[in-house]
C-alpha positions as CSV (number, residue, x, y, z in Angstrom):
1,M,125.8,68.5,102.7
2,N,124.4,70.3,105.7
3,I,121.0,68.8,107.0
4,L,118.6,70.1,109.3
5,L,116.1,67.6,111.0
6,Y,112.4,68.9,111.4
7,G,109.4,67.2,112.9
8,H,108.3,66.1,116.3
9,E,110.3,62.7,116.0
10,A,112.9,63.8,113.7
11,E,115.6,63.1,115.9
12,K,114.9,59.4,115.6
13,L,116.8,59.9,111.9
14,R,120.0,61.3,113.5
15,P,121.8,57.9,113.8
16,L,120.7,57.0,110.2
17,I,122.1,60.4,109.0
18,E,125.5,60.2,111.1
19,K,126.3,56.8,109.4
20,H,127.0,59.0,105.9
21,A,130.2,61.0,105.9
22,A,128.7,63.3,103.3
23,L,125.7,64.4,105.7
24,H,126.2,66.7,108.5
25,I,123.6,67.7,111.0
26,V,123.2,71.5,111.7
27,S,120.7,73.5,113.6
28,K,120.6,76.8,111.2
29,D,121.6,77.5,107.6
30,P,120.9,74.3,106.1
31,D,121.4,73.1,102.5
32,T,118.5,70.5,102.9
33,V,115.8,70.2,105.5
34,V,114.8,66.4,106.1
35,C,111.0,66.6,107.2
36,F,109.9,63.6,109.2
37,G,106.2,63.5,109.5
38,G,103.1,64.2,107.4
39,D,102.0,66.7,104.9
40,G,101.5,69.5,107.5
41,T,105.1,68.9,108.5
42,L,106.4,69.5,105.0
43,L,104.1,72.7,104.8
44,A,105.5,74.0,108.1
45,A,109.1,73.4,107.1
46,E,108.5,75.4,103.9
47,R,107.2,78.3,105.7
48,L,110.2,78.3,108.1
49,W,112.8,77.8,105.4
50,P,111.3,78.8,102.1
51,G,113.1,77.6,99.0
52,V,115.6,75.4,100.8
53,P,115.4,71.7,99.3
54,K,113.2,69.5,101.4
55,V,113.2,65.5,101.8
56,P,109.7,64.8,103.1
57,L,109.9,61.4,104.8
58,R,106.4,59.9,105.9
59,N,106.0,59.3,109.5
60,S,102.3,59.6,109.5
61,R,99.2,57.7,108.3
62,R,98.5,60.9,106.2
63,G,101.2,62.0,104.0
64,A,100.1,61.8,100.4
65,R,103.1,64.2,99.4
66,C,105.7,62.4,101.5
67,I,107.9,59.5,100.5
68,P,106.7,56.2,101.8
69,D,109.9,54.4,101.4
70,P,112.1,53.3,104.5
71,P,114.0,56.4,105.9
72,E,117.4,54.7,105.9
73,V,116.9,53.9,102.0
74,V,116.0,57.5,101.3
75,I,118.8,59.0,103.4
76,A,121.4,56.8,101.6
77,R,120.1,58.0,98.3
78,L,120.4,61.5,99.8
79,A,124.1,61.0,100.6
80,Q,124.7,59.6,97.2
81,G,123.3,62.4,95.3
82,R,120.4,60.2,94.0
83,L,117.4,62.2,94.9
84,V,115.9,64.3,92.0
85,P,114.9,68.0,92.7
86,H,111.4,68.8,91.7
87,G,110.2,72.6,91.7
88,H,106.5,73.3,92.9
89,L,104.4,76.6,92.2
90,K,103.7,78.5,95.2
91,L,101.1,81.2,95.7
92,A,101.7,84.8,96.8
93,C,98.6,86.6,98.5
94,D,98.2,90.1,99.5
95,V,95.5,90.6,102.1
96,E,94.3,94.1,102.3
97,L,92.0,94.4,105.4
98,E,90.5,97.9,105.1
99,S,88.2,97.1,107.8
100,K,91.1,96.9,110.2
101,R,93.4,99.1,108.3
102,A,96.1,96.3,108.0
103,A,97.7,94.4,105.4
104,H,99.5,91.1,105.2
105,H,101.5,89.1,102.6
106,L,101.2,85.4,102.5
107,V,103.0,82.7,100.7
108,A,101.3,79.3,100.3
109,L,102.6,76.0,98.8
110,N,98.9,74.4,99.0
111,E,96.2,77.1,99.3
112,V,94.8,80.3,100.4
113,S,91.3,79.8,101.8
114,G,88.3,82.0,103.0
115,H,85.5,80.7,104.9
116,M,82.4,82.3,106.6
117,G,83.2,83.6,110.0
118,R,79.7,83.0,111.4
119,V,78.1,79.6,111.1
120,T,74.5,81.1,110.6
121,S,75.6,83.6,107.9
122,S,76.8,82.7,104.4
123,L,79.8,84.5,103.0
124,R,79.3,86.8,100.0
125,Y,82.2,87.7,97.7
126,R,83.3,88.6,94.1
127,V,86.1,87.3,92.0
128,W,88.1,88.6,89.2
129,F,90.5,86.8,87.0
130,D,92.9,89.4,85.4
131,G,90.3,91.9,86.0
132,Q,87.7,90.0,84.3
133,A,84.6,89.4,86.8
134,Y,83.5,85.8,87.4
135,G,80.1,84.5,88.5
136,S,76.4,85.1,87.5
137,A,75.3,88.4,86.3
138,P,74.0,91.0,87.0
139,D,76.3,91.5,90.2
140,H,78.7,88.4,89.8
141,E,78.2,88.1,93.7
142,I,78.7,84.5,95.0
143,I,77.2,83.3,97.9
144,G,78.1,80.1,100.0
145,D,80.6,78.8,102.7
146,G,83.7,80.4,101.1
147,F,86.4,79.7,98.7
148,V,89.9,77.9,98.2
149,V,92.6,79.3,95.8
150,C,95.2,76.6,95.3
151,S,98.3,75.3,93.3
152,P,98.5,72.1,91.6
153,F,100.7,70.7,94.6
154,G,97.7,71.6,97.0
155,S,95.0,70.4,94.7
156,T,95.2,66.7,96.3
157,A,94.1,68.4,99.7
158,Y,91.2,70.9,100.4
159,F,90.5,71.5,96.8
160,N,90.0,67.7,96.3
161,Q,87.6,67.7,99.3
162,I,85.6,70.2,97.5
163,T,85.5,69.2,93.9
164,R,86.7,65.4,94.0
165,G,89.3,66.3,91.4
166,V,92.8,67.4,91.2
167,F,94.7,69.2,88.5
168,W,98.5,69.6,87.2
169,Q,98.9,72.8,85.9
170,G,97.7,76.4,86.6
171,I,95.9,78.0,89.5
172,G,92.5,76.4,90.8
173,V,89.8,78.2,92.7
174,A,87.1,76.0,94.5
175,F,83.7,77.4,95.5
176,K,82.4,75.9,98.8
177,Y,78.8,75.2,98.7
178,T,77.9,78.2,96.7
179,N,75.0,79.2,94.5
180,E,77.5,78.7,91.5
181,H,76.7,75.9,89.1
182,T,80.4,74.8,89.0
183,T,82.4,73.6,92.0
184,H,85.6,75.1,90.6
185,V,87.6,76.9,88.0
186,I,91.2,76.3,86.7
187,V,93.2,79.3,85.3
188,P,96.5,79.6,83.8
189,E,99.3,79.9,86.4
190,D,100.2,83.6,85.3
191,T,96.7,84.6,86.2
192,V,96.2,87.4,88.9
193,V,93.1,86.1,91.1
194,R,91.3,89.0,93.0
195,V,88.7,88.2,95.7
196,Q,86.7,90.8,97.6
197,I,84.4,90.2,100.5
198,T,81.1,91.9,100.0
199,R,79.4,90.5,103.2
200,G,81.2,89.0,106.0
201,P,82.5,88.1,108.5
202,A,85.0,85.9,106.9
203,V,88.2,84.1,108.2
204,I,91.3,83.9,106.0
205,A,94.0,81.2,106.3
206,H,96.8,79.6,104.3
207,D,98.1,76.2,104.2
208,S,98.3,75.0,107.8
209,A,99.8,78.1,109.2
210,P,98.5,79.1,112.8
211,E,97.9,82.6,111.7
212,I,94.3,83.3,110.8
213,F,92.9,86.8,109.7
214,D,89.4,88.0,110.4
215,A,88.1,89.6,107.3
216,D,84.8,91.7,106.6
217,A,83.1,93.6,103.7
218,G,85.5,95.6,101.5
219,D,88.6,93.4,102.3
220,T,90.4,92.0,99.4
221,L,92.8,89.3,98.6
222,T,95.2,89.4,95.5
223,I,96.6,86.2,94.5
224,R,99.2,85.3,92.1
225,R,102.2,82.8,91.3
226,A,104.9,83.5,93.8
227,E,108.4,84.3,92.4
228,E,110.0,81.4,94.2
229,K,109.2,77.6,94.0
230,A,109.3,75.1,96.7
231,I,112.0,72.4,96.1
232,L,111.3,68.7,96.9
233,L,114.1,66.1,96.7
234,M,112.3,62.9,95.6
235,P,113.5,59.3,94.5
236,E,114.2,58.9,90.8
């Protein structure tokens, strides 16, 4: 099995991996990526090697999605074929920036989020689920700090900080300090979620990616279940 090490201190794992004849360290085209860090390291690895199985080893005080067991134990299980693959839903997001005549395609394991771009001005936007408008009548406009559209995997992160809850199936949409009576909505995973900015400015981000996009009135995000899944190799 070809193993690629990822993380600021991932080289510390090299001696542990070299003990196993079944494991070979490579610098490209891996069969498996061993991530050594926290949840942010895992998210970055999934962006760089989408769909390649990941072994997320915790090397951080914050790593809820990472394996807390000693690295030597997990690596031995990997070499013995005793880690179990788990597929996790990802989100695909098409960002149409009419204000800048630009478009971007994003894929997120955790979430796509929009936030007010000016601290003194609330963000205004509308949301549709499979073409059905959501929000208070008559205009269905939501006013607040922003929104988060997330997967079940990401519901333990930003979504949880807003709602104090998690979910295990579907797609979650959380509303950040808005005029809505509810903090969130959870819809089936085959739902297409569309968000249109009605008054900006706004900033659009996904997972812990360094790319952040400025958005304004008329710009839209269309978010759906991605075709591919993230694969994590976890203990039995």
